[in-house]
C-alpha positions in Angstrom: 1.5 -11.8 23.2 1.0 -11.2 19.2 -2.1 -8.5 20.4 0.1 -6.9 22.1 2.9 -7.1 19.5 0.3 -5.5 17.4 -1.0 -3.3 19.5 2.6 -1.4 19.3 2.8 -1.4 15.3 -0.1 1.1 15.7 1.3 3.5 17.8 4.3 3.5 16.2 2.4 4.4 13.3 0.4 6.9 15.1 1.9 10.7 16.3 2.7 9.5 19.1 7.5 9.1 19.4 8.7 5.1 19.6 12.2 4.3 19.1 12.6 3.2 15.6 13.2 6.3 13.7 10.9 7.7 10.9 13.5 7.9 8.2 12.2 11.2 6.9 11.1 10.5 3.3 10.2 14.2 2.5 10.8 14.5 -0.8 7.7 14.8 -2.6 7.6 11.2 -5.0 8.1 12.3 -8.6 10.0 8.8 -9.9 8.2 6.9 -13.0 8.0 3.7 -13.3 6.3 1.6 -16.2 5.5 -1.7 -16.4 6.1 -3.3 -19.3 4.1 -5.8 -19.2 0.8 -3.5 -19.1 3.0 0.1 -20.5 1.1 1.2 -16.8 3.0 3.8 -15.9 3.0 4.8 -12.1 4.2 7.8 -9.8 6.8 5.8 -7.6 8.6 6.1 -4.2 10.9 3.5 -2.6 11.4 3.2 1.0 14.9 3.1 3.1 14.3 -0.8 2.6 14.5 -1.0 -0.8 10.5 -1.5 -1.6 9.1 0.0 -3.9 5.3 1.4 -3.2 3.9 2.7 -7.0 0.6 4.6 -7.5 -1.0 5.5 -10.7 -4.8 7.3 -11.0 -7.1 8.5 -13.8 -6.4 11.2 -14.9 -10.0 12.5 -14.7 -10.5 12.4 -10.4 -11.9 14.6 -8.6 -11.8 15.0 -5.1 -13.5 11.9 -3.4 -13.8 8.0 -4.3 -11.5 7.8 -7.5 -9.5 4.6 -7.9 -6.1 4.0 -7.5 -4.2 0.9 -8.6 -1.2 0.5 -6.2 2.1 -1.4 -6.9 4.5 -3.2 -3.7 7.3 -4.7 -4.9 9.0 -5.8 -2.2 12.0 -8.6 -1.6 11.5 -11.5 -0.6 12.9 -10.8 3.0 10.2 -8.7 4.0 7.4 -10.1 5.3 4.8 -7.6 5.0 4.6 -4.1 4.4 1.9 -1.6 3.9 0.9 2.1 3.3 -1.6 4.2 5.3 -4.1 5.8 3.2 -4.2 9.4 5.6 -0.5 9.0 6.5 -0.9 7.9 10.6 -2.0 4.2 11.4 -5.3 5.4 12.5 -9.1 6.2 11.4 -8.1 6.0 7.7 -7.4 3.0 5.0 -4.6 0.7 5.2 -3.1 -1.9 3.4 -1.3 -4.4 3.4 0.5 -6.9 1.4 2.1 -10.3 1.8 4.1 -13.2 -0.3 2.1 -16.3 -0.1 4.2 -19.1 -2.1 4.6 -18.0 -5.6 1.5 -16.0 -5.1 0.5 -12.2 -3.4 -2.1 -10.7 -0.8 -3.7 -8.0 -0.1 -5.3 -7.1 3.2 -7.4 -4.6 4.2 -7.0 -2.8 6.8 -8.0 -0.2 9.7 -7.2 1.1 13.2 -10.3 3.4 15.4 -7.8 3.6 18.1 -4.7 2.7 18.8 -5.5 -0.5 19.0 -4.5 -4.3 16.2 -6.5 -3.2 13.0 -8.9 -5.4 11.8 -10.4 -6.2 8.5 -12.0 -3.0 7.0 -14.9 -2.9 4.7 -15.3 0.2 3.5 -12.6 -0.3 1.0 -12.6 -3.4 -1.5 -9.4 -4.3 -4.2 -9.4 -6.7 -7.4 -5.3 -8.2 -7.9 -4.2 -8.1 -10.8 -2.6 -10.7 -13.2 1.2 -10.4 -12.5 0.9 -10.7 -8.4 3.7 -13.6 -7.6 6.3 -14.3 -5.4 9.9 -16.0 -6.6 13.0 -16.3 -5.0 14.5 -12.5 -4.7 11.0 -10.4 -4.8 7.0 -10.2 -4.7 5.2 -8.2 -6.3 1.5 -7.6 -5.6 -0.9 -4.9 -7.8 -4.6 -4.1 -7.0 -6.8 -2.5 -8.3 -8.8 -0.2 -5.3 -11.8 1.1 -4.7 -12.6 3.1 -1.4 -9.3 3.9 0.1 -9.2 8.2 -1.3 -11.8 8.9 0.4 -13.6 7.7 4.5 -15.1 10.0 6.5 -15.0 14.1 6.3 -11.3 13.0 3.8 -11.2 13.4 0.4 -8.1 13.0 -1.2 -7.2 15.5 -3.8 -6.3 13.9 -6.6 -4.6 17.0 -8.1 -1.8 18.1 -4.8 0.5 16.1 -2.8 -0.7 14.1 0.4 1.1 12.4 2.6 0.7 8.7 3.4 2.9 6.3 6.0 4.3 3.3 5.6 5.6 -0.1 8.0 7.4 -3.4 7.2 8.0 -6.3 9.0 10.8 -9.2 8.2 8.2 -11.5 10.2 5.7 -13.0 8.1 1.9 -12.9 8.5 0.5 -16.0 11.1 -1.0 -18.0 8.2 -0.4 -16.0 4.7 -2.8 -17.4 2.6 -5.7 -15.6 5.1 -5.7 -12.0 4.4 -7.6 -11.5 8.1 -4.8 -13.2 9.5 -2.4 -11.6 12.4 0.9 -10.3 11.5 3.6 -8.7 13.6 4.9 -5.5 14.6 6.8 -3.7 12.3 10.3 -3.7 11.9 10.5 0.3 10.0 8.6 2.9 9.5 8.0 6.0 7.8 6.2 8.4 5.1 6.5 10.0 2.1 5.3 13.0 0.1 3.3 11.5 -2.6 2.6 13.7 -5.4 -0.7 12.6 -6.9 -1.0 15.0 -9.8 1.7 13.2 -11.3 0.3 10.0 -10.2 -2.3 10.3 -13.3 -3.1 8.8 -16.4 -4.8 9.0 -19.0 -7.1 5.8 -20.2 -6.8 4.6 -16.9 -10.1 2.2 -17.1 -8.7 1.4 -20.4 -5.4 0.4 -19.5 -6.5 -1.5 -16.5 -8.9 -3.8 -18.1 -5.5 -4.8 -20.3 -3.8 -5.3 -17.1 -6.8 -7.3 -15.6 -6.5 -9.5 -18.7 -3.4 -10.2 -19.0 -1.4 -13.8 -18.8 1.8 -14.4 -16.8 4.2 -17.0 -17.9 
């Protein structure tokens, strides 16, 4: 049953119509969120479920493989939340996160067809300090490599891209395992991300500072 549910989840985020309406997140993401602990400023988009998706990239990035800082901040009621970097579920990197106790977990996934998304080795993630969970929300901050280019696709760091998200109230089966199964989403949608607005100066130095930070 879990496999069928997950296959359905993939279908829902593909280009086929399903029962849950897709929220119309067509506005270009332009809001800024600055992390007081790291001084990193992200381009932020908040879903109807109050999940914040925050992105920062180097202001020196060129089309192709460039690093991406991704922060997901979600209410504790969100069991998992994910991003599809190509705007659909199939044939592009997927980044999924969830809470595990007082910490958070990132999972790299992909799906070559409308089937259950499996672990994806083409992307690597470094979980940064401040990735925590408490009684009200959880936050995941990662340095991602390998999600800005795949196959013949290259994201334009000076342009806009269509991104997709999904979330579920049900947590993964084994939250400590980043290759675990997770259930079908409760909702999903798309937004247009302005990567130009996500560019920040001194990216490498800020990442180094964030990596060395300690949490209380």
